[in-house]
N, C-alpha and C positions, 0 to 999 in steps of 0.2 A: 285428554281433557281432565283438569283437576276439579275438585269440589268447588273451588272458588268461582269457577265459571257459572255455577248454578245458583249462587247466592244472588238474589235479585234486589234486596233492600236491607240496609243496616241503619239503625237509628239509636241514639242515646237520648232517653227522655228523663226528665226530672220527676220528682215525687208528685207533682201536680199534673203530669201528663203532657207537659210542654216539651217540644223537641229542642234539644240543645245542639245536636249535630245529626245529619242524616246524609245518606248517599244511596242511590239506587240506579238501576237500569232496567228499562222495560218492565216496570213493576206496577201492579194493579193498585197498590197502596198510594203511590204517587199520583195516580189518576183519579182518586176519590175526590169528590167535592170537598172544599175546605172544612165545612162543618162536620162531615162524616169522618174526615181524617182526624180532626181534633177529638171527636168522640172515640175513635179507635185507640188513639194514644192514651186518652184519659181512662178508658176501660182497662187497658193493660196496667197502668199505674195503680188504679184502684185494686185490681186483683192482686197485684204485688203487695200492696199495703195490707190487704186482708190476709194473705198467706203469712206475712211476717208476724201476725198476731200469735201464731202458734210456734214460732221459732224456739221459745224457751222450753216448750213441752216436747216438740218433735225434732228439733234441730233446724238449722238454717237451710233454706231452699238453695240448691246449687244451680238449677235451671228448671224451666217448665217448657213443655212442648205441646203445641196445638197442631193437630193434623186436619187439614182441609182437603177438598177433592184433589187438587193438583199441587198445592203448596203446603209447606210446613212453616211454622213460626216458633222460634226458640226465644226465650227471654232469660236473661242472666242478671241477677241483682249485683249492683256495684255501689255499695254504700247507699247514698240517697238518690242514685240514678238506676236506670234499667237499660240494659243493652238488648235491643230487639234485632233478630236476624230472620229474614224471610228467604226461603229457598224453594227450588223446584224439587218436589219429593221424588219424582220418578228417577232422578239421577244421583240422589244423595242418600247415604246411610245416615239417618237422623241421629242415631246414638253416637256414631263416630264423629260426626260434625260437632255435636254437643260437647263431647269430651275434649276435642281439640280446642274449641272456643273457651271451654272452662279453664283449660290450662293457661290460655292467653289472659283471661280475666284474672286468674290468681297471680300471674306475673305482674300484671298492671297494678293490682292492689298492693303487692309487695313493694313495687317501686314507689308508689305513693306513700306507703308507710315509711320507707327509708328517707324520702325527701322531707316528710313532716318531722321525723326525728332529727334530721340535720338542722332544719329551721328552728326547732324548739331549743336545741342545744346552743344556738348562736347567741 
């Protein structure tokens, strides 16, 4: 069984905490009442904005990790969006998962930079 089988929820949220894309399976986040779910995403967006206030002094945040009783939540800044990944802690090494996703996020950002350079040069 791979780590991917233990990821229960993935979402991309914008700077205001609105969900742009999401996918999950058997996830408590999806079962939250609508208002609670909106608050959850807004709270993550707000924390991201607050952390970015110190980027100049401390360097950019690569990811953050929240550990709860049974689940972990990783968040990865992607320009003006935030990637959220929820997983079952019991089965996953959180640091290994974070490093793997960080590599994917860096590749994604690199592709976006290349595309924008092509569009600007046209």
